[in-house]
Every structure is written in C-alpha cells, then in structure tokens.
N, CA, C and O atoms as CSV, one atom per row, in Angstrom:
chain,resi,resn,atom,element,x,y,z
A,1,UNK,N,N,39.714,-6.638,-73.687
A,1,UNK,CA,C,39.667,-5.294,-73.158
A,1,UNK,C,C,38.947,-5.259,-71.816
A,1,UNK,O,O,39.390,-4.569,-70.898
A,2,UNK,N,N,37.850,-5.986,-71.689
A,2,UNK,CA,C,37.108,-6.016,-70.433
A,2,UNK,C,C,37.951,-6.646,-69.329
A,2,UNK,O,O,37.828,-6.279,-68.161
A,3,UNK,N,N,38.798,-7.587,-69.699
A,3,UNK,CA,C,39.663,-8.208,-68.710
A,3,UNK,C,C,40.660,-7.196,-68.172
A,3,UNK,O,O,40.992,-7.221,-66.987
A,4,UNK,N,N,41.148,-6.296,-69.042
A,4,UNK,CA,C,42.054,-5.246,-68.591
A,4,UNK,C,C,41.366,-4.343,-67.574
A,4,UNK,O,O,41.979,-3.935,-66.587
A,5,UNK,N,N,40.101,-4.032,-67.810
A,5,UNK,CA,C,39.349,-3.191,-66.887
A,5,UNK,C,C,39.224,-3.885,-65.540
A,5,UNK,O,O,39.417,-3.254,-64.500
A,6,UNK,N,N,38.907,-5.162,-65.542
A,6,UNK,CA,C,38.751,-5.903,-64.293
A,6,UNK,C,C,40.073,-5.986,-63.544
A,6,UNK,O,O,40.082,-6.023,-62.313
A,7,UNK,N,N,41.195,-6.018,-64.268
A,7,UNK,CA,C,42.495,-6.096,-63.621
A,7,UNK,C,C,42.876,-4.791,-62.938
A,7,UNK,O,O,43.616,-4.806,-61.954
A,8,UNK,N,N,42.384,-3.659,-63.446
A,8,UNK,CA,C,42.759,-2.373,-62.878
A,8,UNK,C,C,41.867,-1.959,-61.718
A,8,UNK,O,O,42.178,-0.993,-61.021
A,9,UNK,N,N,40.776,-2.662,-61.499
A,9,UNK,CA,C,39.841,-2.336,-60.430
A,9,UNK,C,C,40.061,-3.309,-59.283
A,9,UNK,O,O,40.447,-4.457,-59.502
A,10,UNK,N,N,39.816,-2.854,-58.068
A,10,UNK,CA,C,39.959,-3.696,-56.890
A,10,UNK,C,C,39.061,-4.925,-57.035
A,10,UNK,O,O,37.852,-4.795,-57.226
A,11,UNK,N,N,39.639,-6.086,-56.946
A,11,UNK,CA,C,38.897,-7.334,-57.129
A,11,UNK,C,C,37.804,-7.533,-56.094
A,11,UNK,O,O,36.753,-8.091,-56.409
A,12,UNK,N,N,38.030,-7.089,-54.871
A,12,UNK,CA,C,37.026,-7.235,-53.818
A,12,UNK,C,C,35.796,-6.385,-54.127
A,12,UNK,O,O,34.665,-6.800,-53.875
A,13,UNK,N,N,36.027,-5.191,-54.675
A,13,UNK,CA,C,34.908,-4.325,-55.031
A,13,UNK,C,C,34.093,-4.931,-56.161
A,13,UNK,O,O,32.863,-4.899,-56.128
A,14,UNK,N,N,34.759,-5.474,-57.146
A,14,UNK,CA,C,34.061,-6.123,-58.257
A,14,UNK,C,C,33.260,-7.310,-57.746
A,14,UNK,O,O,32.119,-7.513,-58.163
A,15,UNK,N,N,33.844,-8.093,-56.848
A,15,UNK,CA,C,33.144,-9.251,-56.299
A,15,UNK,C,C,31.918,-8.827,-55.501
A,15,UNK,O,O,30.873,-9.473,-55.579
A,16,UNK,N,N,32.037,-7.744,-54.732
A,16,UNK,CA,C,30.901,-7.244,-53.952
A,16,UNK,C,C,29.785,-6.752,-54.862
A,16,UNK,O,O,28.612,-7.038,-54.623
A,17,UNK,N,N,30.150,-6.013,-55.906
A,17,UNK,CA,C,29.130,-5.537,-56.850
A,17,UNK,C,C,28.481,-6.718,-57.560
A,17,UNK,O,O,27.264,-6.734,-57.748
A,18,UNK,N,N,29.271,-7.693,-57.951
A,18,UNK,CA,C,28.720,-8.869,-58.617
A,18,UNK,C,C,27.775,-9.633,-57.691
A,18,UNK,O,O,26.776,-10.189,-58.148
A,19,UNK,N,N,28.084,-9.665,-56.393
A,19,UNK,CA,C,27.215,-10.343,-55.429
A,19,UNK,C,C,25.911,-9.585,-55.235
A,19,UNK,O,O,24.855,-10.194,-55.062
A,20,UNK,N,N,25.981,-8.258,-55.261
A,20,UNK,CA,C,24.784,-7.436,-55.080
A,20,UNK,C,C,23.900,-7.437,-56.329
A,20,UNK,O,O,22.683,-7.277,-56.229
A,21,UNK,N,N,24.501,-7.615,-57.487
A,21,UNK,CA,C,23.760,-7.644,-58.750
A,21,UNK,C,C,23.969,-9.000,-59.415
A,21,UNK,O,O,24.858,-9.143,-60.255
A,22,UNK,N,N,23.168,-9.991,-59.055
A,22,UNK,CA,C,23.415,-11.338,-59.564
A,22,UNK,C,C,23.289,-11.462,-61.082
A,22,UNK,O,O,23.843,-12.387,-61.674
A,23,UNK,N,N,22.566,-10.538,-61.713
A,23,UNK,CA,C,22.413,-10.606,-63.174
A,23,UNK,C,C,23.598,-9.985,-63.908
A,23,UNK,O,O,23.716,-10.130,-65.125
A,24,UNK,N,N,24.472,-9.299,-63.184
A,24,UNK,CA,C,25.608,-8.623,-63.810
A,24,UNK,C,C,26.763,-9.600,-64.008
A,24,UNK,O,O,27.063,-10.430,-63.150
A,25,UNK,N,N,27.397,-9.471,-65.168
A,25,UNK,CA,C,28.587,-10.281,-65.412
A,25,UNK,C,C,29.771,-9.626,-64.699
A,25,UNK,O,O,29.656,-8.519,-64.173
A,26,UNK,N,N,30.897,-10.317,-64.689
A,26,UNK,CA,C,32.096,-9.755,-64.069
A,26,UNK,C,C,32.518,-8.481,-64.773
A,26,UNK,O,O,32.949,-7.527,-64.125
A,27,UNK,N,N,32.401,-8.455,-66.090
A,27,UNK,CA,C,32.759,-7.256,-66.851
A,27,UNK,C,C,31.830,-6.095,-66.512
A,27,UNK,O,O,32.280,-4.956,-66.388
A,28,UNK,N,N,30.536,-6.378,-66.361
A,28,UNK,CA,C,29.593,-5.320,-65.997
A,28,UNK,C,C,29.869,-4.809,-64.587
A,28,UNK,O,O,29.803,-3.606,-64.333
A,29,UNK,N,N,30.174,-5.717,-63.681
A,29,UNK,CA,C,30.497,-5.307,-62.317
A,29,UNK,C,C,31.764,-4.457,-62.293
A,29,UNK,O,O,31.849,-3.489,-61.537
A,30,UNK,N,N,32.743,-4.812,-63.113
A,30,UNK,CA,C,33.971,-4.019,-63.199
A,30,UNK,C,C,33.676,-2.630,-63.750
A,30,UNK,O,O,34.241,-1.644,-63.276
A,31,UNK,N,N,32.801,-2.541,-64.739
A,31,UNK,CA,C,32.437,-1.240,-65.313
A,31,UNK,C,C,31.731,-0.370,-64.272
A,31,UNK,O,O,31.973,0.835,-64.198
A,32,UNK,N,N,30.869,-0.975,-63.480
A,32,UNK,CA,C,30.191,-0.232,-62.413
A,32,UNK,C,C,31.204,0.245,-61.385
A,32,UNK,O,O,31.135,1.387,-60.931
A,33,UNK,N,N,32.136,-0.611,-61.016
A,33,UNK,CA,C,33.159,-0.238,-60.037
A,33,UNK,C,C,34.018,0.910,-60.558
A,33,UNK,O,O,34.373,1.810,-59.796
A,34,UNK,N,N,34.353,0.889,-61.835
A,34,UNK,CA,C,35.141,1.971,-62.427
A,34,UNK,C,C,34.351,3.277,-62.401
A,34,UNK,O,O,34.906,4.326,-62.074
A,35,UNK,N,N,33.067,3.224,-62.739
A,35,UNK,CA,C,32.226,4.425,-62.739
A,35,UNK,C,C,32.090,4.998,-61.328
A,35,UNK,O,O,32.187,6.211,-61.141
A,36,UNK,N,N,31.867,4.142,-60.345
A,36,UNK,CA,C,31.744,4.609,-58.959
A,36,UNK,C,C,33.075,5.200,-58.482
A,36,UNK,O,O,33.101,6.245,-57.831
A,37,UNK,N,N,34.159,4.532,-58.807
A,37,UNK,CA,C,35.472,5.041,-58.422
A,37,UNK,C,C,35.775,6.392,-59.051
A,37,UNK,O,O,36.327,7.276,-58.396
A,38,UNK,N,N,35.415,6.555,-60.328
A,38,UNK,CA,C,35.629,7.837,-61.001
A,38,UNK,C,C,34.784,8.936,-60.367
A,38,UNK,O,O,35.241,10.069,-60.213
A,39,UNK,N,N,33.563,8.599,-60.005
A,39,UNK,CA,C,32.691,9.582,-59.354
A,39,UNK,C,C,33.271,10.019,-58.015
A,39,UNK,O,O,33.310,11.214,-57.720
A,40,UNK,N,N,33.718,9.075,-57.206
A,40,UNK,CA,C,34.293,9.412,-55.905
A,40,UNK,C,C,35.580,10.226,-56.054
A,40,UNK,O,O,35.828,11.148,-55.276
A,41,UNK,N,N,36.384,9.888,-57.039
A,41,UNK,CA,C,37.609,10.640,-57.294
A,41,UNK,C,C,37.288,12.070,-57.698
A,41,UNK,O,O,37.940,13.008,-57.240
A,42,UNK,N,N,36.278,12.244,-58.561
A,42,UNK,CA,C,35.865,13.585,-58.972
A,42,UNK,C,C,35.389,14.408,-57.786
A,42,UNK,O,O,35.701,15.596,-57.689
A,43,UNK,N,N,34.635,13.786,-56.879
A,43,UNK,CA,C,34.157,14.510,-55.694
A,43,UNK,C,C,35.310,14.938,-54.803
A,43,UNK,O,O,35.312,16.052,-54.279
A,44,UNK,N,N,36.304,14.049,-54.626
A,44,UNK,CA,C,37.468,14.388,-53.813
A,44,UNK,C,C,38.242,15.546,-54.431
A,44,UNK,O,O,38.674,16.458,-53.726
A,45,UNK,N,N,38.414,15.506,-55.748
A,45,UNK,CA,C,39.137,16.578,-56.430
A,45,UNK,C,C,38.384,17.899,-56.331
A,45,UNK,O,O,38.999,18.947,-56.137
A,46,UNK,N,N,37.063,17.861,-56.462
A,46,UNK,CA,C,36.264,19.083,-56.359
A,46,UNK,C,C,36.352,19.669,-54.957
A,46,UNK,O,O,36.464,20.885,-54.799
A,47,UNK,N,N,36.302,18.819,-53.944
A,47,UNK,CA,C,36.410,19.298,-52.572
A,47,UNK,C,C,37.796,19.890,-52.311
A,47,UNK,O,O,37.917,20.914,-51.639
A,48,UNK,N,N,38.827,19.258,-52.834
A,48,UNK,CA,C,40.183,19.775,-52.655
A,48,UNK,C,C,40.353,21.105,-53.379
A,48,UNK,O,O,41.009,22.011,-52.865
A,49,UNK,N,N,39.766,21.228,-54.569
A,49,UNK,CA,C,39.844,22.485,-55.313
A,49,UNK,C,C,39.099,23.594,-54.589
A,49,UNK,O,O,39.571,24.730,-54.551
A,50,UNK,N,N,37.945,23.285,-54.015
A,50,UNK,CA,C,37.180,24.285,-53.264
A,50,UNK,C,C,37.943,24.727,-52.025
A,50,UNK,O,O,37.957,25.913,-51.698
A,51,UNK,N,N,38.571,23.796,-51.340
A,51,UNK,CA,C,39.358,24.145,-50.158
A,51,UNK,C,C,40.570,24.985,-50.540
A,51,UNK,O,O,40.923,25.930,-49.834
A,52,UNK,N,N,41.203,24.641,-51.654
A,52,UNK,CA,C,42.357,25.415,-52.112
A,52,UNK,C,C,41.935,26.821,-52.526
A,52,UNK,O,O,42.648,27.789,-52.259
A,53,UNK,N,N,40.782,26.936,-53.176
A,53,UNK,CA,C,40.292,28.254,-53.580
A,53,UNK,C,C,39.960,29.108,-52.367
A,53,UNK,O,O,40.242,30.306,-52.359
A,54,UNK,N,N,39.370,28.512,-51.352
A,54,UNK,CA,C,39.045,29.256,-50.131
A,54,UNK,C,C,40.320,29.681,-49.406
A,54,UNK,O,O,40.396,30.789,-48.875
A,55,UNK,N,N,41.309,28.808,-49.385
A,55,UNK,CA,C,42.568,29.150,-48.744
A,55,UNK,C,C,43.305,30.237,-49.527
A,55,UNK,O,O,43.934,31.116,-48.937
A,56,UNK,N,N,43.225,30.170,-50.852
A,56,UNK,CA,C,43.880,31.172,-51.687
A,56,UNK,C,C,43.201,32.529,-51.544
A,56,UNK,O,O,43.857,33.568,-51.623
A,57,UNK,N,N,41.895,32.518,-51.334
A,57,UNK,CA,C,41.168,33.771,-51.168
A,57,UNK,C,C,41.504,34.419,-49.832
A,57,UNK,O,O,41.264,35.611,-49.639
A,58,UNK,N,N,42.052,33.648,-48.921
A,58,UNK,CA,C,42.457,34.189,-47.639
A,58,UNK,C,C,41.317,34.319,-46.650
A,58,UNK,O,O,41.534,34.720,-45.506
A,59,UNK,N,N,40.120,33.990,-47.065
A,59,UNK,CA,C,38.977,34.108,-46.170
A,59,UNK,C,C,38.535,32.765,-45.647
A,59,UNK,O,O,38.993,31.711,-46.088
A,60,UNK,N,N,37.641,32.836,-44.704
A,60,UNK,CA,C,37.078,31.612,-44.160
A,60,UNK,C,C,35.996,31.103,-45.092
A,60,UNK,O,O,35.528,31.824,-45.973
A,61,UNK,N,N,35.609,29.866,-44.891
A,61,UNK,CA,C,34.501,29.295,-45.652
A,61,UNK,C,C,33.536,28.636,-44.674
A,61,UNK,O,O,33.836,28.475,-43.491
A,62,UNK,N,N,32.399,28.269,-45.181
A,62,UNK,CA,C,31.382,27.629,-44.352
A,62,UNK,C,C,31.602,26.128,-44.245
A,62,UNK,O,O,30.807,25.445,-43.598
A,63,UNK,N,N,32.648,25.594,-44.853
A,63,UNK,CA,C,32.882,24.154,-44.839
A,63,UNK,C,C,32.911,23.609,-43.420
A,63,UNK,O,O,33.774,23.972,-42.620
A,64,UNK,N,N,31.966,22.739,-43.119
A,64,UNK,CA,C,31.884,22.097,-41.821
A,64,UNK,C,C,31.155,22.901,-40.763
A,64,UNK,O,O,30.871,22.384,-39.682
A,65,UNK,N,N,30.846,24.156,-41.053
A,65,UNK,CA,C,30.188,24.994,-40.054
A,65,UNK,C,C,28.748,25.330,-40.404
A,65,UNK,O,O,27.992,25.805,-39.556
A,66,UNK,N,N,28.362,25.079,-41.669
A,66,UNK,CA,C,27.028,25.485,-42.096
A,66,UNK,C,C,25.925,24.735,-41.357
A,66,UNK,O,O,24.856,25.290,-41.103
A,67,UNK,N,N,26.183,23.477,-41.012
A,67,UNK,CA,C,25.140,22.690,-40.336
A,67,UNK,C,C,24.905,23.179,-38.909
A,67,UNK,O,O,23.763,23.254,-38.456
A,68,UNK,N,N,25.975,23.510,-38.207
A,68,UNK,CA,C,25.797,23.988,-36.837
A,68,UNK,C,C,25.103,25.349,-36.830
A,68,UNK,O,O,24.278,25.619,-35.958
A,69,UNK,N,N,25.431,26.202,-37.795
A,69,UNK,CA,C,24.767,27.505,-37.870
A,69,UNK,C,C,23.288,27.331,-38.206
A,69,UNK,O,O,22.430,27.995,-37.624
A,70,UNK,N,N,22.995,26.436,-39.146
A,70,UNK,CA,C,21.610,26.172,-39.528
A,70,UNK,C,C,20.811,25.622,-38.351
A,70,UNK,O,O,19.662,26.012,-38.141
A,71,UNK,N,N,21.417,24.716,-37.584
A,71,UNK,CA,C,20.753,24.163,-36.402
A,71,UNK,C,C,20.516,25.232,-35.342
A,71,UNK,O,O,19.484,25.226,-34.671
A,72,UNK,N,N,21.464,26.144,-35.190
A,72,UNK,CA,C,21.308,27.216,-34.224
A,72,UNK,C,C,20.143,28.128,-34.614
A,72,UNK,O,O,19.363,28.543,-33.757
A,73,UNK,N,N,20.029,28.437,-35.903
A,73,UNK,CA,C,18.913,29.265,-36.381
A,73,UNK,C,C,17.605,28.520,-36.184
A,73,UNK,O,O,16.608,29.109,-35.766
A,74,UNK,N,N,17.606,27.221,-36.484
A,74,UNK,CA,C,16.393,26.426,-36.307
A,74,UNK,C,C,15.965,26.385,-34.844
A,74,UNK,O,O,14.772,26.427,-34.542
A,75,UNK,N,N,16.930,26.304,-33.941
A,75,UNK,CA,C,16.614,26.260,-32.520
A,75,UNK,C,C,16.101,27.578,-31.977
A,75,UNK,O,O,15.259,27.598,-31.080
A,76,UNK,N,N,16.604,28.680,-32.515
A,76,UNK,CA,C,16.194,29.982,-31.987
A,76,UNK,C,C,15.013,30.589,-32.727
A,76,UNK,O,O,14.186,31.271,-32.122
A,77,UNK,N,N,14.928,30.348,-34.033
A,77,UNK,CA,C,13.868,30.972,-34.832
A,77,UNK,C,C,12.774,29.990,-35.248
A,77,UNK,O,O,11.793,30.382,-35.880
A,78,UNK,N,N,12.942,28.722,-34.897
A,78,UNK,CA,C,11.966,27.667,-35.205
A,78,UNK,C,C,11.688,27.560,-36.712
A,78,UNK,O,O,10.557,27.323,-37.135
A,79,UNK,N,N,12.746,27.741,-37.505
A,79,UNK,CA,C,12.630,27.562,-38.951
A,79,UNK,C,C,13.976,27.104,-39.489
A,79,UNK,O,O,15.022,27.359,-38.893
A,80,UNK,N,N,13.929,26.428,-40.618
A,80,UNK,CA,C,15.140,25.869,-41.218
A,80,UNK,C,C,15.680,26.849,-42.257
A,80,UNK,O,O,14.922,27.390,-43.062
A,81,UNK,N,N,16.981,27.071,-42.236
A,81,UNK,CA,C,17.627,27.896,-43.248
A,81,UNK,C,C,18.740,27.101,-43.902
A,81,UNK,O,O,19.318,26.194,-43.303
A,82,UNK,N,N,19.025,27.459,-45.133
A,82,UNK,CA,C,20.128,26.846,-45.862
A,82,UNK,C,C,21.212,27.904,-46.008
A,82,UNK,O,O,20.979,28.956,-46.603
A,83,UNK,N,N,22.385,27.633,-45.475
A,83,UNK,CA,C,23.486,28.581,-45.542
A,83,UNK,C,C,24.114,28.481,-46.923
A,83,UNK,O,O,24.592,27.419,-47.321
A,84,UNK,N,N,24.110,29.573,-47.638
A,84,UNK,CA,C,24.659,29.592,-48.993
A,84,UNK,C,C,26.147,29.895,-48.954
A,84,UNK,O,O,26.654,30.451,-47.980
A,85,UNK,N,N,26.838,29.527,-50.018
A,85,UNK,CA,C,28.281,29.744,-50.108
A,85,UNK,C,C,28.634,31.227,-49.993
A,85,UNK,O,O,29.658,31.577,-49.406
A,86,UNK,N,N,27.800,32.092,-50.546
A,86,UNK,CA,C,28.119,33.523,-50.552
A,86,UNK,C,C,27.722,34.242,-49.259
A,86,UNK,O,O,27.923,35.450,-49.134
A,87,UNK,N,N,27.162,33.507,-48.306
A,87,UNK,CA,C,26.801,34.111,-47.019
A,87,UNK,C,C,28.068,34.533,-46.284
A,87,UNK,O,O,29.098,33.867,-46.392
A,88,UNK,N,N,28.001,35.631,-45.541
A,88,UNK,CA,C,29.195,36.053,-44.797
A,88,UNK,C,C,29.609,34.985,-43.779
A,88,UNK,O,O,28.763,34.363,-43.137
A,89,UNK,N,N,30.900,34.789,-43.646
A,89,UNK,CA,C,31.384,33.744,-42.743
A,89,UNK,C,C,31.412,34.212,-41.293
A,89,UNK,O,O,31.525,33.390,-40.384
A,90,UNK,N,N,31.312,35.492,-41.066
A,90,UNK,CA,C,31.229,36.014,-39.708
A,90,UNK,C,C,29.845,35.678,-39.148
A,90,UNK,O,O,28.847,36.104,-39.728
A,91,UNK,N,N,29.748,34.936,-38.052
A,91,UNK,CA,C,28.443,34.507,-37.542
A,91,UNK,C,C,27.493,35.664,-37.214
A,91,UNK,O,O,26.282,35.542,-37.402
A,92,UNK,N,N,28.034,36.780,-36.728
A,92,UNK,CA,C,27.156,37.912,-36.400
A,92,UNK,C,C,26.551,38.510,-37.664
A,92,UNK,O,O,25.365,38.838,-37.688
A,93,UNK,N,N,27.346,38.653,-38.703
A,93,UNK,CA,C,26.829,39.188,-39.964
A,93,UNK,C,C,25.823,38.224,-40.587
A,93,UNK,O,O,24.785,38.641,-41.100
A,94,UNK,N,N,26.141,36.934,-40.536
A,94,UNK,CA,C,25.245,35.933,-41.105
A,94,UNK,C,C,23.923,35.892,-40.329
A,94,UNK,O,O,22.861,35.722,-40.927
A,95,UNK,N,N,23.984,36.047,-39.013
A,95,UNK,CA,C,22.774,36.020,-38.196
A,95,UNK,C,C,21.839,37.161,-38.564
A,95,UNK,O,O,20.618,37.017,-38.493
A,96,UNK,N,N,22.403,38.278,-38.953
A,96,UNK,CA,C,21.588,39.419,-39.360
A,96,UNK,C,C,20.932,39.232,-40.707
A,96,UNK,O,O,20.049,40.004,-41.079
A,97,UNK,N,N,21.344,38.229,-41.436
A,97,UNK,CA,C,20.805,37.987,-42.780
A,97,UNK,C,C,19.978,36.705,-42.872
A,97,UNK,O,O,19.666,36.260,-43.976
A,98,UNK,N,N,19.623,36.112,-41.753
A,98,UNK,CA,C,18.882,34.846,-41.803
A,98,UNK,C,C,17.514,35.011,-42.439
A,98,UNK,O,O,16.944,34.031,-42.921
A,99,UNK,N,N,16.974,36.213,-42.455
A,99,UNK,CA,C,15.680,36.419,-43.111
A,99,UNK,C,C,15.798,36.254,-44.613
A,99,UNK,O,O,14.790,36.037,-45.285
A,100,UNK,N,N,17.004,36.351,-45.161
A,100,UNK,CA,C,17.223,36.183,-46.596
A,100,UNK,C,C,17.749,34.800,-46.953
A,100,UNK,O,O,17.997,34.522,-48.126
A,101,UNK,N,N,17.924,33.936,-45.974
A,101,UNK,CA,C,18.439,32.582,-46.250
A,101,UNK,C,C,17.291,31.627,-46.429
A,101,UNK,O,O,17.508,30.440,-46.669
C-alpha cells in the first residue's frame, strides 16, 4: 500500500523530502508529500471558491488590494491597520472607517 502512495506522488518531491529528513523512510517522505500536496490543493480550491463568490456577488473584493491600502494608512496615519473582508471596497468609504480597523 505504501508503494502505491509513493507511485502517485512526484518522485522528485519525495526524494527532496527524504533528503531533508534523513531519518524518514521513503514511505514516510511520500506520506509527507501527500499531506503537503493536499494542503496546497485545499488552499487553491478555497481561493478559487472565494473569488467565485466575490464574482457572483457582483461586488469588488479586497483581494490583492488590502496590503496597498494598509500601507497607505500606515504612511499617512503612522499606524498599522488590518483590512477586514467586510470592509467597504470603495477606498473613500474604507478610509473613513480606519479608526475601526
């Protein structure tokens, strides 16, 4: 069964994990590679679902813009804010609410 797992995972990834963890067997390295791959796949699916939900809602989202807005607030107000998902996407409206961020 462990051999089947190693066959379904990229051999180069298993070899790299095995090299980084000298105490790990090939089967253990394959299990780690499968877990990491599943985690990355889940993150990609979650991001795609969030983008689809934002597109379906017809509104804009903060995806990719929250850092620039946060930096702008930090530069002008000399404090760090975290832009929340429910913050208005219109920069003027969001700027008026930075005291609550």
